[in-house]
N, C-alpha and C positions, 0 to 999 in steps of 0.2 A: 124891198130885199132892206134898202135903206130906213126906211120910215119903221121900219120892225126893230133895228139896231136902237135908235134916237128915242124908241116910246119906249124901250126896256131900258136904257140909260135913265131918262126922266125916272121910269116907274123904279128904280135902284135911290135914286138920290132925294124922292118922295119918302120911298119906303124909310129908309135911315132916316130923315126928319123925324117919323112915328117910333121907329125903332130902336131907342138909344143902341148904341155899340156896333147895331147891324152892319155899319157904312162908316169908317173911324176918316174924318179929315182932319184931326186936331194933330199935334206934334208924335215924332214919330221914335223920339229920340229915348234910347232907354238908360237906367240910373250907370249911375259909373262905380264901379269898384276900386274903392282906392285904398293903397297898403298902409297901415297905421303903425305903430308901435308905443306899446303903452313904458311909463316909468311913473314910479319904479317899478321891477317886475314882481314883488309879492309885497303884497298891502296887510298891515299887523294892523289891524283890528285894534283901534281905543290907545297906538302909541303918538305921542305927540312929537315923533322924530320930523314927521313931514306937514308940510298944511297944503300940497296941492301935488294932484293928480298930473302929470303933462303927457300931450297925445304928441308924436311927434307924425308928419303925413309926408303922402309927395303928389301932394295936390298945390301948385302953387297958390297963397294966395294972393293974387291981383285976382283971380279966376273965383271964388269964396264968396258968399252973401253970408259976412261975417253972424248976422241975427239969425239966419239959418242952423247955426251949429249945436248940437246935445251931446252928449254923452251919457249913452242907457236916458233920456230925458232931463238931464242937468244941463243947463246952458254956463258956461263958460266961463271965467273972474276975469281971463288973460286970452288973449286973442295976437297973436303975431309972427311972424316973418324966421326962419334960419337964415344961415349963412347962404343956402341957395333958392332963399326966396320963398320956401316952400312953408306951408301950412303949420302952426304951432299955437294948442293950445292946452290952456293950465286951465283945472278943475277944483274947485272946494274938494278937499277931502275928508271933509266928514259928513258929505252930500252924497257922493260916490259911496264911502264904506257904509253908510245904512240900505244899498243896494246890494252888495254883495254880503259871500258868506265865504265858511271853510267848506270845502276847501279851494276852489277855484270858482271865477268868473270868467265870461266873454265877455267882455267892453265892446260896446260899439259906437263910433263917430256916424252922427249923420248929419248930412246938412241938403245945400243947392250951391248951385255956382251962380252967377249972374245972371245968367242968362234961361235961371229957374230949371237948371235938370240937375233931381236929387244924385246924391252918394253920396256911399257907405261904406266903412274899415270898420272891421270888429281884429281883436288881440285880446291872446288869454293871460291871463293874469292868476296869481298863488292867493289863497287869503289865509292867515292864521288870523288865532288870538294872541292877545299880547300875553308872552313868555312871561314878563315881569310886571302883572300890572303894580297898579301904587295900593297902597292901604297898609 
């Protein structure tokens, strides 16, 4: 019986090498869900009031691979820590405006920790056209 178990284990390992995904020997870590708050909560398309979209998070900046960060695919222009040491990222408003439309949008911050564990968090914002366009 012992020989059968050993052969079965060896066969399982061999099949795992020929059938990708049949046996997972890699990392079992799953993505981390983080809380984010996007500011401003209302994006006014074409408005010259602000030039940055700010994202506050609940993940420590010391845990984050800064180069991995994006907000809906846009890289940040500034990454820093808040008073609690949590990640705050700022994004070019025009780049984000190009991705959203009225009446609203979900913005998703994605990235990875320094240990290569992916994380993401989303927040909804209101999107309106500039009520007083220049002209």
